[in-house]
MDAnalysis code that builds the backbone (N, CA, C; Angstrom):
import MDAnalysis as mda
import numpy as np

u = mda.Universe.empty(312, n_residues=104, atom_resindex=np.repeat(np.arange(104), 3), trajectory=True)
u.add_TopologyAttr("name", ["N", "CA", "C"] * 104)
u.add_TopologyAttr("resid", np.arange(1, 105))
u.add_TopologyAttr("resname", ["MET", "ASN", "ASN", "ALA", "LEU", "PRO", "PHE", "HIS", "ASP", "LEU", "SER", "PRO", "ASP", "THR", "ALA", "SER", "LEU", "VAL", "ASN", "VAL", "ARG", "PHE", "ASP", "GLY", "THR", "GLU", "TYR", "ALA", "LEU", "PRO", "GLU", "GLY", "ALA", "ASN", "LEU", "ALA", "ALA", "ALA", "LEU", "LEU", "ALA", "ALA", "GLY", "VAL", "THR", "VAL", "PHE", "ARG", "THR", "THR", "PRO", "THR", "SER", "GLN", "ALA", "PRO", "ARG", "ALA", "PRO", "TYR", "CYS", "MET", "MET", "GLY", "ALA", "CYS", "TYR", "ASP", "CYS", "LEU", "VAL", "LYS", "ILE", "ASP", "GLY", "THR", "THR", "ARG", "GLN", "ALA", "CYS", "MET", "THR", "GLU", "VAL", "ARG", "LYS", "GLY", "LEU", "ILE", "VAL", "GLU", "ARG", "ALA", "HIS", "THR", "ALA", "GLY", "GLY", "VAL", "ASP", "GLU", "ASN", "GLY"])
u.atoms.positions = np.array([
    [-9.538, -12.759, 30.626],
    [-9.013, -11.860, 29.609],
    [-9.580, -12.284, 28.253],
    [-10.005, -11.311, 27.484],
    [-10.558, -11.562, 26.152],
    [-9.420, -11.595, 25.141],
    [-9.265, -12.719, 24.440],
    [-8.188, -12.863, 23.467],
    [-8.590, -12.406, 22.071],
    [-9.817, -11.963, 21.897],
    [-10.273, -11.522, 20.576],
    [-9.697, -10.142, 20.278],
    [-8.851, -10.074, 19.276],
    [-8.251, -8.806, 18.873],
    [-9.027, -8.229, 17.699],
    [-9.023, -6.909, 17.548],
    [-9.746, -6.287, 16.428],
    [-8.976, -6.345, 15.120],
    [-8.158, -7.365, 14.948],
    [-7.357, -7.502, 13.742],
    [-7.847, -8.692, 12.935],
    [-7.627, -8.624, 11.635],
    [-7.978, -9.721, 10.739],
    [-6.706, -10.448, 10.333],
    [-6.747, -11.754, 10.294],
    [-5.621, -12.528, 9.809],
    [-5.639, -12.481, 8.289],
    [-4.679, -11.794, 7.703],
    [-4.640, -11.611, 6.256],
    [-3.516, -12.408, 5.612],
    [-3.029, -13.419, 6.309],
    [-1.978, -14.236, 5.711],
    [-2.539, -14.935, 4.480],
    [-1.696, -15.215, 3.510],
    [-2.174, -15.793, 2.244],
    [-2.988, -17.071, 2.419],
    [-2.721, -17.834, 3.472],
    [-3.437, -19.090, 3.676],
    [-4.857, -18.893, 4.177],
    [-5.136, -17.737, 4.794],
    [-6.455, -17.554, 5.408],
    [-7.299, -16.456, 4.763],
    [-6.684, -15.532, 4.080],
    [-7.427, -14.402, 3.520],
    [-8.208, -14.811, 2.272],
    [-9.435, -14.335, 2.186],
    [-10.223, -14.522, 0.967],
    [-9.745, -13.509, -0.060],
    [-9.419, -13.985, -1.245],
    [-8.970, -13.075, -2.299],
    [-10.170, -12.590, -3.088],
    [-10.176, -11.297, -3.384],
    [-11.245, -10.692, -4.172],
    [-10.617, -9.955, -5.344],
    [-11.385, -9.798, -6.413],
    [-10.889, -9.089, -7.588],
    [-11.030, -7.591, -7.408],
    [-9.931, -6.899, -7.681],
    [-9.880, -5.438, -7.651],
    [-9.238, -5.008, -8.955],
    [-9.792, -4.007, -9.610],
    [-9.233, -3.496, -10.863],
    [-8.500, -2.190, -10.558],
    [-7.218, -2.136, -10.942],
    [-6.426, -0.924, -10.783],
    [-5.931, -0.495, -12.150],
    [-6.382, 0.648, -12.593],
    [-6.007, 1.196, -13.900],
    [-6.131, 0.157, -15.012],
    [-7.219, -0.588, -14.991],
    [-7.511, -1.538, -16.056],
    [-6.944, -2.929, -15.872],
    [-6.147, -3.153, -14.842],
    [-5.566, -4.471, -14.592],
    [-6.236, -5.106, -13.382],
    [-6.618, -6.381, -13.512],
    [-7.249, -7.112, -12.413],
    [-6.188, -7.665, -11.464],
    [-6.433, -7.506, -10.162],
    [-5.575, -8.071, -9.136],
    [-6.442, -8.855, -8.169],
    [-5.949, -9.988, -7.702],
    [-6.607, -10.752, -6.647],
    [-5.938, -10.341, -5.341],
    [-6.670, -9.564, -4.521],
    [-6.124, -9.014, -3.288],
    [-6.875, -9.565, -2.085],
    [-6.221, -9.619, -0.922],
    [-6.887, -10.139, 0.272],
    [-7.985, -9.185, 0.760],
    [-9.194, -9.698, 0.855],
    [-10.326, -8.890, 1.314],
    [-10.054, -8.390, 2.724],
    [-10.315, -7.097, 2.945],
    [-10.108, -6.485, 4.252],
    [-8.721, -5.924, 4.461],
    [-7.813, -6.192, 3.539],
    [-6.444, -5.682, 3.662],
    [-6.407, -4.189, 3.382],
    [-5.332, -3.572, 3.793],
    [-5.074, -2.175, 3.477],
    [-4.827, -2.110, 1.965],
    [-5.573, -1.275, 1.258],
    [-5.489, -1.215, -0.199],
    [-4.085, -0.839, -0.663],
    [-3.476, 0.148, -0.051],
    [-2.135, 0.566, -0.463],
    [-1.138, -0.575, -0.290],
    [-1.163, -1.246, 0.846],
    [-0.238, -2.345, 1.107],
    [-0.477, -3.502, 0.146],
    [-1.737, -3.814, -0.110],
    [-2.065, -4.927, -1.006],
    [-1.611, -4.636, -2.433],
    [-1.815, -3.400, -2.902],
    [-1.369, -3.050, -4.251],
    [0.151, -3.060, -4.351],
    [0.827, -2.565, -3.320],
    [2.290, -2.620, -3.317],
    [2.766, -4.071, -3.379],
    [2.155, -4.940, -2.583],
    [2.538, -6.351, -2.563],
    [2.273, -7.017, -3.915],
    [1.276, -6.498, -4.645],
    [0.946, -7.041, -5.968],
    [1.837, -6.479, -7.069],
    [2.725, -5.550, -6.720],
    [3.674, -5.033, -7.699],
    [3.360, -3.662, -8.263],
    [2.288, -3.009, -7.781],
    [1.969, -1.652, -8.251],
    [2.960, -0.684, -7.600],
    [3.658, 0.095, -8.405],
    [4.672, 1.001, -7.861],
    [4.347, 2.474, -8.058],
    [3.373, 2.791, -8.893],
    [2.975, 4.186, -9.102],
    [1.478, 4.301, -8.844],
    [1.107, 5.128, -7.872],
    [-0.302, 5.321, -7.523],
    [-0.861, 6.605, -8.127],
    [-0.015, 7.600, -8.306],
    [-0.434, 8.878, -8.878],
    [0.793, 9.595, -9.415],
    [0.570, 10.744, -10.057],
    [1.670, 11.612, -10.467],
    [1.439, 12.986, -9.854],
    [2.516, 13.753, -9.715],
    [2.390, 15.090, -9.144],
    [1.819, 16.053, -10.177],
    [1.096, 17.075, -9.708],
    [0.445, 18.005, -10.638],
    [1.423, 18.805, -11.503],
    [2.558, 19.192, -10.952],
    [3.439, 20.077, -11.701],
    [4.421, 19.344, -12.609],
    [5.091, 18.333, -12.093],
    [6.137, 17.680, -12.890],
    [5.753, 16.288, -13.395],
    [4.584, 15.798, -13.008],
    [4.138, 14.444, -13.352],
    [5.064, 13.371, -12.775],
    [5.784, 13.705, -11.704],
    [6.657, 12.730, -11.056],
    [5.810, 11.627, -10.421],
    [6.245, 10.376, -10.539],
    [5.475, 9.267, -9.975],
    [5.517, 9.270, -8.454],
    [4.397, 8.861, -7.849],
    [4.296, 8.779, -6.393],
    [3.677, 7.447, -6.003],
    [4.093, 6.950, -4.851],
    [3.557, 5.720, -4.266],
    [3.413, 5.949, -2.770],
    [2.750, 5.053, -2.057],
    [2.581, 5.235, -0.612],
    [3.904, 5.496, 0.086],
    [3.860, 6.402, 1.034],
    [5.057, 6.771, 1.769],
    [4.870, 6.543, 3.265],
    [3.881, 7.194, 3.849],
    [3.736, 7.136, 5.306],
    [2.849, 5.989, 5.779],
    [1.915, 5.545, 4.943],
    [0.979, 4.456, 5.243],
    [0.091, 4.744, 6.459],
    [-0.093, 6.033, 6.795],
    [-0.973, 6.371, 7.911],
    [-1.837, 7.599, 7.635],
    [-1.956, 7.993, 6.378],
    [-2.870, 9.057, 6.011],
    [-2.358, 10.471, 6.169],
    [-1.061, 10.651, 6.344],
    [-0.526, 11.991, 6.555],
    [0.056, 12.629, 5.297],
    [0.548, 11.834, 4.338],
    [1.336, 12.416, 3.245],
    [0.592, 12.582, 1.916],
    [-0.465, 11.857, 1.672],
    [-1.263, 11.947, 0.442],
    [-0.555, 11.461, -0.820],
    [0.566, 10.763, -0.696],
    [1.233, 10.247, -1.888],
    [0.517, 9.046, -2.490],
    [-0.406, 8.441, -1.746],
    [-1.101, 7.244, -2.236],
    [-2.501, 7.555, -2.770],
    [-2.754, 8.799, -3.148],
    [-4.084, 9.153, -3.639],
    [-4.459, 8.321, -4.861],
    [-5.691, 7.810, -4.828],
    [-6.268, 7.070, -5.949],
    [-7.706, 7.535, -6.119],
    [-8.290, 7.188, -7.234],
    [-9.684, 7.546, -7.499],
    [-10.522, 6.281, -7.405],
    [-11.521, 6.286, -6.501],
    [-12.429, 5.161, -6.312],
    [-13.845, 5.698, -6.366],
    [-14.668, 5.135, -7.229],
    [-16.066, 5.574, -7.360],
    [-16.182, 7.081, -7.593],
    [-15.267, 7.622, -8.397],
    [-15.323, 9.030, -8.743],
    [-14.797, 9.972, -7.686],
    [-14.285, 9.441, -6.588],
    [-13.781, 10.270, -5.501],
    [-12.304, 9.983, -5.278],
    [-11.520, 11.019, -5.129],
    [-10.108, 10.846, -4.841],
    [-9.945, 10.626, -3.347],
    [-9.254, 9.540, -2.997],
    [-9.018, 9.227, -1.590],
    [-7.687, 8.532, -1.416],
    [-7.287, 8.376, -0.172],
    [-6.009, 7.761, 0.144],
    [-6.145, 6.237, 0.174],
    [-5.304, 5.562, -0.592],
    [-5.340, 4.102, -0.618],
    [-4.970, 3.508, 0.731],
    [-4.113, 4.190, 1.480],
    [-3.682, 3.651, 2.773],
    [-4.783, 3.723, 3.829],
    [-5.840, 4.441, 3.541],
    [-6.950, 4.564, 4.485],
    [-8.185, 3.819, 3.968],
    [-7.994, 2.925, 3.004],
    [-9.088, 2.209, 2.361],
    [-8.861, 0.706, 2.486],
    [-9.922, -0.034, 2.799],
    [-9.842, -1.494, 2.865],
    [-10.197, -2.103, 1.514],
    [-9.536, -3.191, 1.195],
    [-9.850, -3.943, -0.016],
    [-11.233, -4.573, 0.145],
    [-12.065, -4.384, -0.869],
    [-13.365, -5.052, -0.899],
    [-13.638, -5.505, -2.324],
    [-14.468, -6.488, -2.436],
    [-14.771, -7.093, -3.730],
    [-15.289, -6.046, -4.712],
    [-14.763, -6.094, -5.933],
    [-15.270, -5.259, -7.003],
    [-14.771, -3.831, -7.039],
    [-13.805, -3.475, -6.197],
    [-13.275, -2.109, -6.246],
    [-12.722, -1.818, -7.635],
    [-13.030, -0.635, -8.119],
    [-12.428, -0.157, -9.364],
    [-11.630, 1.084, -8.988],
    [-10.321, 0.951, -9.081],
    [-9.395, 1.977, -8.628],
    [-8.648, 2.505, -9.839],
    [-8.489, 3.829, -9.885],
    [-7.724, 4.456, -10.960],
    [-6.664, 5.356, -10.354],
    [-5.617, 5.582, -11.100],
    [-4.631, 6.568, -10.651],
    [-5.317, 7.925, -10.567],
    [-4.996, 8.667, -9.538],
    [-5.618, 9.976, -9.333],
    [-4.824, 11.037, -10.083],
    [-5.038, 11.086, -11.382],
    [-4.376, 12.119, -12.161],
    [-5.174, 12.386, -13.435],
    [-4.910, 13.518, -13.975],
    [-5.383, 13.854, -15.313],
    [-4.146, 14.312, -16.068],
    [-4.332, 14.840, -17.247],
    [-3.178, 15.319, -18.008],
    [-2.418, 16.385, -17.241],
    [-3.111, 17.131, -16.381],
    [-2.472, 18.197, -15.605],
    [-2.055, 17.796, -14.217],
    [-2.235, 16.559, -13.811],
    [-1.816, 16.136, -12.480],
    [-2.950, 15.504, -11.720],
    [-3.033, 15.777, -10.423],
    [-4.052, 15.175, -9.561],
    [-5.433, 15.583, -10.031],
    [-6.332, 14.633, -10.015],
    [-7.710, 14.834, -10.460],
    [-8.327, 16.070, -9.811],
    [-8.876, 16.938, -10.614],
    [-9.435, 18.188, -10.082],
    [-10.743, 17.991, -9.326],
    [-11.368, 16.798, -9.414],
    [-12.605, 16.541, -8.692],
    [-12.356, 16.004, -7.294],
    [-11.138, 15.757, -6.917],
    [-10.833, 15.137, -5.639],
    [-10.677, 16.113, -4.561],
])
């Protein structure tokens, strides 16, 4: 039996921390971790605002179904829960004055 699992050990003792910038603030996050989970663990509580009321939103389903964790990475709006942490990520809240970024 093969004991090699397709999972990465991301415990604080073994994970390599990389710098990720979220809305201008630097965070040291575990490389390869789920971006939404890592940002939540780092204390980020608002990932975007709604287009109509500007209500704050954060990850909800953590499996790519709800879109509450939308962020802007490299000019593209995408779901943080479907993105892995990698060195040098520059992440912004996916909103403009009118709500969710119109380019996403």
